[in-house]
N, C-alpha and C positions, 0 to 999 in steps of 0.2 A: 410310497415309491413301488411297493410290490403290486398294487393295484394298477397303477400307470404301465408298468411293465406287462402284467397280464393284458391289459387292453391293448398295447401296441401288438403284441403276438397274435392275439384273436383277430384283429383288424388285418393284419399281414395275412393271415390264414385266409380269411374272407375275400381278401383281393385276389389271392391266388385261386381260390376255387370258382371266382368269377371269371377269371381270365381262362382258367383250364376247361370249364365247362363250354367255352365257346368254340372249341375245336381249332382248326387252323387258321391262321390270319389270313385274309384274301390278299392274293398277290395282283389282282386288277379287277376289272369290271366288264361284263359282257365279252370276255375274249380279249380285251385290252388290257395290257400291264400297266401298272402304277408308272408314271412318268413318259408314257407314250405322247409324241408330239402333236400337238394343235397344228402345226404348219404342216405337218404329214397329212394329217387329216384333211386339211383344207385342199392341198395338191391333189388327193386322192377324191375330191369332191364328194365326200361323204357326210358333210354338214350343210344344212340349208340356211342357220341362222348362227351367228357368233356376237355376243354381246358382253361388254364389260360389266362387272357387278361392282355397284356402288361407284363408278365413275373411275375405277382403278383398273388401268389397262393390263396390270399383272395378274387379276383375277377375271376369269372369262367363263361364262357359260355357254355352250355350244349345243345345239339341238341336231339331232342325228336325221339324215335323210332315210326313212325308212324303206324308200324304194331302192335304195342302193345298198343298204347294210341294215339287216332286220336280224338280230339272233335268235328272236320268237316268232316264226313266220306262222305258226298255229295258234297263236294267242291275239286276244283284241288289245293291241297296243295303242295307247293315245300319242303317246310322246316319250322318246328317250333323250335326256339331257346328260351332258359331260361337263363336269368343272375341271378348269386348268388352272395353274398357277404358274407363272412366268413358262409357258408352254408346256407344262407336264401336267398329265393326267393325274388328279387324286382323289376323284368322286364321281359318282353318277346318280342319276334316278330314272326310274322306269314307271310310268304311269300305264296302268291297266283300267280298261273300261267294263270288265265283267268280273263279278265276284268269284266265279269258278276259276278265273284264270290267276286272280290274286292268290286265292287259296291254295292252287297248285303251286306257285312260286313261293310261298311261305312254308308250305310243306317240304319243299325241296332245301329251303333253307334250313329248317328244323334237322332235317336229315345230316346236311353239311356241318352246322355249327353246333347242333345241340340244342337245349332247351333255352328259349329266350326268357326275357323279363316280359311280363305282359301289363299294359296300362289300359285302362278303359278310357276310350275318348268321350268327352261330354260336351254338351252344347252349354251356353250361358244359363239355362235353367237347370242344368245339372243332369238332363237326360242323357241316357248313353246314346251315342251315335256311331260308334266303332270301336275298333282294338288297334292298339299298337305292340307290335313285337319287337323286341330290341335285343341285340347281341353286341354286347361291349367287349373289347378286346384290351382295355386299360388305357389309363389316363395318358393322353399323347399318342396312343396308337391309332384309335379308329373305332368306328362303329357300323354296324349294318341295322337297318331299321325297315319293318315294314307295316304298313298301316292301310286300313281300309274305312272310308267315311260311307256310311250308308245314305246320308243325305245326299251326296254329289254323286254316288254310285260310282266311285273311283278309288283305285288302290294305288300305293306307292311302295316301290322297293329302293331303298335310299343307301346307298356306300358312301363313306365318308372317311377319307385317311389321309388327312392334310400333312404336309411337310412342317416340320417343328418351325420353320420360318414364317410360314403362314398362321399357324396357332400364336406366335408371339405378336405378330401384325394385329390378328384380331383382339388379342387379349389387350394389348395398348390401346387400340381405337375403343373398345368397350370401357376402358378405364377413362379415357377423354370424355367420352359420352355421358358416363356416369357423373363426372365432376361438372359437366355443363348443366345437368339436371338437378343435381344436389344444391347448388346455390339457389335454385328457383324454388324449392320446397320449403 
C-alpha cells in the first residue's frame, strides 16, 4: 500500500513538472485566438481552400491565402493550415521550406514555452532523418510540436488545442476503428 501511495505521489509530481516546464498555455495561433470563427475568415477572404476532415463537416482544415495574411513575411513559408471544429479555431500548422527558418521558429518556441521533449525522427531503416520537439500542456489541454524532416527539407510547427467535445469524438471513433480491426486479427 505504501509503494502504491509513493508511486501515485511521484507520478503526480512528474506530471506537474512536465506541465510547469512548458510555460504559459497558448491562447491562439499566429495572432488568431482559439475559437476564432471560420465563417469570419471566409468573409474576410483570408482562405483559399476549405475542406472537411474525414468527411465530417464539423471538422475542417482551411489553408490561408498568404498574399492576404502572412504572419511571417520574412520567412520561407510553404503553407499555413488552420483546424476548425464547429466553426471554431482549435489548431494550426505552419510548413517552412528552409531549415534556418524552422530553426528560428523552434528557438522562439523554446524561449516562450521552455525546454521541449526531443525525439529523433527515423526512416524505416532506422536512420535519423530529423528531429521533433514537443511541448505538452497536459492531458486534454493540448500540445505544440516542431519537426524538421531532412529528406523532404521541410519543417512543421503544429499547435493542437482541441475542445473536449472533439477529443471525446476522436476517442470514440478510435475505439470503433479498433474493434473493426480487432475482429480481423
